[in-house]
N, C-alpha and C positions, 0 to 999 in steps of 0.2 A: 717729365722731359718732353718738349715739343717735338713732334715728328718733322723731319726735314721734308720740305715740299720740293719734289723734283719733276721737271717737265722735260721730256725728251723730244727734240725736233729732228726729223730725218728728211734730208734733201740732198740730191747729188750735186747741187750747185753751192759752192762755199759762200758766195756773196749773199745768197738767200739765208743761209744759216747765221751769218754775221748780222744781217738785218733783223732777224728774229731775236737774236740775243739782245740787240739794242732796245727793242721794244720793252723788254722786261728788266732793264737796268735798275729801275727804282723799286722793283718788287723783291720781296724776300723769298725768292725761289732759287733753287739750284738748277740752272739751265744746262742740260746735256745736249750734245749734238752728235749726229752720225751722218756719214756721207753715203751709206748704203744700208740695205735691209740686213745684211749679214753683220755689219758693225753694230747696228741697233740691237739685234738679238744678243750679241755678246755683252753689250752694256746692260741690258735687262737681266741677263743671267748673273751678272757680277755685282749689280747695285740694287738694293731693295730698301724701301719700296720706290717705284717710279709711278707716281699717281696718274700722270697724263702723258699720252704719246700722241704726237701730231706728225703725220707723215705726208710727204708729197705723193701725189698719185703716180706720176710718170717717172719711174726709175728703172735702171737696167736690172736684168736678172729676175727681180721680184718686185712687182708694182706695190703701191701703197695699200690697196685693198687686200692683196694676198698677205702682205706683212701684218696688217692689223688683224686679219683672221688668225694668223699664227699667235699673235700677242693675246688674242682673246682665249685661245685654247690653253696657253701656258700660264698666263697671268690674267685671269678673268676679272679681277678687281680693277685693273688698270682701265681708265677711261680713254677711249680711242677717238681721234678726229682725223679727217683727211683734208689736205691742203692741195687745191688744184685750180687751174684756170679753165677746167673742162667740166662745168657744172652739170652738163647734160649727158655725161658719160654714163652709159647704161650700167656698167659694173659698179660705179660709185652710188648711183641711185638705188640699185638693188641691195648693196651692202648696208646702206642707211636703213632701208625698209626692213631688212632682216635683223636689225638690231646689232649688227657687228660694229657699226660706227656711230658714235654719239652725235657728232656734228660735222657738217661740211663747212670748210673755211675757204672762201674764194681767194684766188690769187690774181691780181694784187689785193692785199688785205688793207683794211682800215685799222690803224694801230689801236684806237680806243675800242672798237668792236672786238678785236682780237683779244685784248686784255679782259674784256667782259666775258667772252666765250670761255677763256681759260678759267676765270673765276667761277663761272657756272659749272664747268667740268669738275672742278675741285669740290664743289658742294655736292655734286652727284656722286663723286668718289666717297665722300664722307657718309652720305646716306647709304650707299651700297655696303660700306664697311660695317656700319651699325647693324644693317640687316644680317650680314654674314656672321658677325659676332653674336648677335642675338640667337640666330639659328644654332650656332655652335654651342652656346650656353644652354639652350633648350635641349639639344641632343645629349649634352653632358648630364643634365638633370635627369633625363629619361634613362640614360645608361646607369647612373648612380641608383636610381629608383629600382631598376631591374636587379642590380647586384645586392642591394640592401634588403629588398622585400620579397623577391620571387620565391626563394627557398623557404623562408619563414612562413609566408602566407600559404604556400602549398601544404606545408606540414600542418598548419592550423586548420585549414579548410577541410581537411579530411581526417582530423583527429578522431579517435574513438570516443573520447569523452565530450559529448555535445555541449554540456554546460561549461566546461573549462574552455572549449573552443570559442564559444560566444564571448566569454569574459575576456579572453586574450584579444580577440578581434576588436572588441569595443574599446580596448585600451591602446590600440595602435594609433599613431598620429596621422595615419593616412586612411583614406576610404578604401574599403575592400568590398567587391561585389563578385559573387559567383553565380553564373547563369548556365542554363542548359542551352542547347543549340537552337531552341525556339525562342530564345531571349527571355525566358522565364527566370526571374530572380529566385535562386535557391537559398542564398545566404548573403547577408550584408551586415556591415557593422554600423555603429552610430555615426561615424564621420561620413561614410558614404550616404547614409540616409539623409543626413543634414544637407549635403550637397545636392542630392537628387530632389529633395523637397523644395529647396531654394530655386533650383533650375525650373521645376514644374510651375512654380509661382510666377517666374519671369517669362517663361516661354508661352507663346500663344498656341503652340501645337506640340505638346509632349507626345511621344510615341504612344499610340493607343494601346491600352491594356498592358503595357510593359513597365510603366513608371520610369521610363528612361528618356532623357533628352534626345531629340531626334538626331543630333550630331553624334552622340555616343552610340546610339543604336546602329547608325550607318557605319561607323568606324568598326564596331565589333563584328558586323556582318561580313566584313572583308578580311578578318583575321586569317593569317596564313597558317595552315597546320604545321606544327612542329617548330614554329618560330615565335619570337617575342617581338612585339611592335610597340612603338610609342608615338604619341602625337599630342600637340597642344590643341585643346578644344575650348570653345566658349559655351558654358552652361548659362544661357541667357546673356548676362553681361559679365559672368564670372569666368576668368581664365583658369583652366584646370589642365594639369599634365596627366595624361592617361597612359598607363602601361598595360598592355593586354597580351594574353597568351592563351593558347589552347592547352588544356590539361587532360591527361589520361588518368582515370580513377582506377582503384583496385579491380573494379568490375568491368574495366575496359570501356566505360562510358566516356564520352568526350564532353568536357565542360569548358566554359569560358571564364577566365579569371581577369578581372579588371582592377587595377590599383589606381586610385584617384588622389592627386595631390593638388590642393588649391594653390595657385601661384601667388606668391607674396609680392608686395609692391616693389621690392628691391631685386626681383628676379631678373 
């Protein structure tokens, strides 16, 4: 099902809002209008998604920059633009430079240029949505990795039967590396060794003496005690999801556990 494209225009002059609506009569957009910042926030709270918000700068009670700052805080995915005849207004220029506003639209506007600006804003929205969805997907994969592997790998890594431990580790579908706090590899399985060897072949500067890709070494060095952390790293050109945690052994030594999952093409 195609997502409805909504554009919200805010201006305290009704004739301006009607003129803006006429510009987009031939477009397949749902045009929403509000005569004040308060009305705009009510619309945004009740209708979702609104992909683009265009506000006049000079309005009573709350000006356009203040409104768009609030929009950014509450609906960060929404692309924001300011409409004003005061291009040199310091607050507008500052807001654009700070990234709070995607584009300045002069008043009076050129209809063709306005349509092009809105089309570009919608493309920016789609790019941002893809980035957010990708990040959420990566975080879910990292969370799933933590749930599925952390307990199992901890039990295996410190099993009493070393031979059985290695056999089980080598049959895991993910890479497992156990290191001491000096980044010396104590134990690893076949999947991890294959990833690390491939990374070493592709990287020009694998961490000296550690047989670890530089990016993995840097990530592990900032692991927070008592917490589990996840990140997407590149081993050369290979995308790998890394889940890392600090572990306390029976002898109270602190070790680093890293679980490596090669990212598939459909991730």
